[in-house]
N, C-alpha and C positions, 0 to 999 in steps of 0.2 A: 504493499500501500503505501509507502514510504516513494516509492519509485516512482508512482502515480502522480502525486503531487506535486515533487520535482518536475516531472513533465508538462502540471498544468501551468506548474509558477514558470516555467521554462517559455512556454506557448506564451502564457500575458506580459512576459515582460520583456519579449521580442518583441511582441506589439506596438508596446510605451517606447521602446528604442526607435521605431521606424514612424513616431508619429511625426517627428519633422519631415519626412519622404512623404509622407500618406498628405501631411495638409495642401501640398502641391498637386493631388493623384487627380481631385474633380474634373469632369470635364464639361464646361459651359456648352462647347460647343459642337456638344449632342445632345444638346436639350433635344426635347419628343421626338428623340429618335427611339425609344425602349418602349415597349407593352407595357400592358399590363401595371398601367401607373397608380391603381387603386390600390396595389402591398404600399403604398409611400405614405395612404390616408389611414390619422391611428383613429381606429373606431371607441375607444375607452373612454371615461370622462377622468379618470383621476390625471394620468398618466396626459394626455393632451392637455388638460389645465395647467400644467407646467412645461408644455412647449416638446413631449417625450423626452427633457432634459434628466429624467432620472434612469438612467444607462446600467448607473451602480449601485444604484438602491429602490430596485423596482421590486416587488415582493408580493408575490402569487399570484394569479390569474392571470391580471392584466399586463403582466411581464411578458406572454407569449410574444405580443408582440414589441416590447422594447428592448428586451435580453431576456430570452428566453431562460435565460440559468437561474433571474429571479422566483421561477414556478418553484423552485425546491423550497422556498422559505411558505409556503403552503403549508397549515399546521393540522388541517386533518380534510372538511373537504368544503367549498368554495362556488358559488353556482353567482352570476350574475348577466342578466340583461340588459341591455343598452340600445338606445336610439340616435342617431347625432340628425340633423337637420345640417345636412351641410350645402356650403355656399345660400344662407338662405335668401328665397326666394327664384334660385331655382328649380326648385321642386324635387329634389333629389335629395332623398332618404337609406340612412344606413340601418340595417337591423342587426344588431350581434348578439351572440348567444353563446355564454362560454360554461365549461363545467371543470372542474379539476377534483381530485383525490388521491390522498399520502395511499403509499402502496409501502407495505414497507417500514424501517426506522428512518431512513434514510431517500427515499425515491416517491417524485411524484407525476403521475399524471394527467394530461391535459387537455382536451376538445373546445375546440370554438368552430361555431358556424359563423358567416359575415355573408350578407348580397344586401344590395343597392339597388332600390327602385327609380325609377328614372319617370313615372308617369308615361300614359298613353301620348305615342308619337304619331301626328297622321302617315298612312304611306303616301309618298308620291314614287311615280313613274315619271320616266321621260316623255311619254303622252298625256299624263297629267299630274304636272310638275307642281302643281296648288296643292294636290292631294284631293281628298274626297271620296276612296275607296276603303277606308280604314284605318285600322289604326293598330299599333303594337308597342309592346312594351320589352325594352333590351331588359337580358337577366343579367348579371355578376355574380357572383359566387366563388367564396371561398373559404375552404376547408384547412383546418391546424390543428393536426395530433402530434404533442408535444411529451418530451420527457425529460425530468432533469433531475439529478443529483447531489445531494452534500458529500461532497468527498471528507469534508475536516468540519468543523469550529467556521476557518476562513476562507476554504475552497470552491464554492456553487458552480455548479458546468451544466448543462442541457444544452439541448436540438432542439427543432422544431420540422417537421413535414408538411409544406402544404400543399393540398391539390388544388388548382386557378380551373376556373370555368366563364367563359363571356359568352354570350350567344345573343341572337335575335330572330326575329322567327324564320328564318332560312340562313342565315351563316354565321361562325359559331366557329369559337377554339377551348381548348383544353392546353392545361401544363402542370409541371411541379418544380416546385423549386425547395433548398432546404436552408434555413437556419441553426446558426450556431453561438452559442455568449459564454461566457465566464465573469463572473463575478469574487471579484476579493475582500474580504472580512479583516481589519488589523484595527489595533487603537484600544486604551486600555480598558474603555467602554465599547468596547467593538463602534464607535462612530465615525470613522471612516472606511470609504467605500472606492472601491476603483469596481468597471467593470469594461468592458470591449462586447461585443455583436456584430454578426458579418450574417449580413438577410439578402435572400431572395436569389441567391444560388440557384441556376438552373438552365435545364437546357431552352434552346430558343422557339417560339410558339408560331404557330402559323393557321390563318381562317380558312374554310372549309366550307362547302356545304352550295347548293342550289342556288342561291345566290349569285353567285358567281359564274355563272353559266348563263350560254344565250343559246335560244332557240331560233332555225333560220331555215329557210327553204333556201337549197340550190337548186340555179337556172336549169328552169328543163325540167323540174323534176318535182312532187306531188307531194313527197316525204320529208318529215325535218332532219337537219340534224342540229348536234347538242355541240356548242363551243362552250369550252372552262377556261374559263382565266387562272392561272397560277397567280397567288396572292405570296407579296413579300414577306421572311421569317423576321420577326421581330425578338430583338433579347429582353432578357426580363430586368424593371430598376434595380441593379443591386447596389447594395450600400453598406458601408463599416460607418461604426457608430463607437465612439469610446467617449468613455465618459469616467468623472468620480464626485463624490457629495464627500461632505464634514456634517455631521450633529451636534448644535449646543444644547446639551442637556443640565438645563438650569436650574432641573429639579426633578421633579414626579410628575407635574403637570405642564411644565410648558417645555416646548424642545423646536428648536428653529432648525432646520436643516437649508443649506444652501448646499448648488449641484453646478456644475458645466460640461457641457457637451461639446463635442467635436464630432462633428455629420459628415461624411463623405461619402458623394452619390457622382456614380459611376455614369452616368448622362444626365447631368446636373451641375448647378452650383454647393459648391460647398457650404456648411454651415455654421455658425457658433450658437450656441443657447446657454444662457443664463439662467439662472431660477432660482426661488426659494420657498418655502413650507413652514408656516406656524403651526403646531398640532398642541391642540389643548387636551390634554391626558388624551383618553379614548374618544372622545366624544366631538371635537371639532375638527375642522384641518381647515387652512386656508391657503392657496398656493399659488403662486403669476411666475411667468417666464417670459425673455425676450428672445425670440430669434431671430439671427442675424446674416446676411447672406450680401453678398454685392451686389448693389443698385439697387439693395429693396427702397422701397417708396420712393423711387425716381421712375422718367419714361425710361428704364431702361431694365425695369423691373419682369421679373420673368415670372412670381411667381403672385395668386391673388391676398395671399398672406402679406399683413402688411408686419407682421413681429408679435405683437404680445397677445398674449395668453394669462387666462387666467380663469380659475377655479375653488370650488368647494364641496366637503365630506359632513352633511352630518349623520353620525354614529352612535348605536342605541343598544347597548347589550341586551341580550334576550337569556339568556343561563348564564353570571358567571362562571358557577364553578367547568361546566365544560364550553366558556370560552367563545359562546355564539353571541354573533353579533347580526345587527340587519341595519343596513346603510344606505343613502341615499346620495349618489355625486352628480355632481353639475360642472361643464366646462364650455369656454368661450373662445374663441381665437378671435380676431380678426380681422376683417379680408377690406379689399377693394378692388373690386366692385362688392355687391350684394351687401347683404347684411349681416357678417359675420356667419361663423361654423358655432351651434348649438347640441349639444349632445345633453343626456341625462341618464345615469344612469341606478339599479339596484344593485342591490351586493346583499347576502347569506352567507354569509362563514357558522357552519357548527362542525 
């Protein structure tokens, strides 16, 4: 086991040492060339409330998105349902359900299902560009199956296997990807955390279906023939996240955690996130963050996000002896245009 610990620490420290190189790895010139961009949308309320900066100190089921290693902190069983009004005014909704269960003394299994709804869109054709022949509804769904393990009181690791599906009535694409992450905890009061996660690594995807084919007649013949267009393959939006956090434990009632993160995007600009969370015992949590990237809030901006995000959690104990709690989470992310992104979630831990 000691060799396992040493290997994990070596991987972690190696990734930290190459941070100066990774800092310049973001390829803004390739923006928009990757597909499945919904994989970069955080559907959870707590972590999105402070910009996903909690790469080093994400705990429980929500860690499947930020850093799957944090799933290992699940105490027993956790259930979450969340709904997001994405870019309010665009009529895009995100529904997310997750379940995590501790198995054995140090392992945790997690499952989440994420779906996006876009409302009913009019069907248009070359003959009827204004529609009038019905509607269709795009369907996006991501399924995550995760495993995390506590290797010691300081080292946590995990991986996440995800299934990606995008489709409309007659065209669709399916793919798979893998996430992996490590968290390291240190300090006299275990209040210093470091984390690294690698996300959305997988093979290319490609659209196919009847919508990419055309039926026509050959000159002088009465029978139709079908011509199928080949769609181009596209890569997944891979991402590397590195973060750290420090918790100021004033007493048993008040805790203030500050966190910072660097997000390296393979198909977009790199991002820097700084955030903080205040916790009043185990009943109330207030959090906020600011995400910066080159050109944000200028004419050169390539994102609708303007940087600020905030959120809160109200938590009520159900059974003190069994450490069961019920909580309601909310987060807001500022955007321009539209009226921001709002996420509500209910959580049950028992």
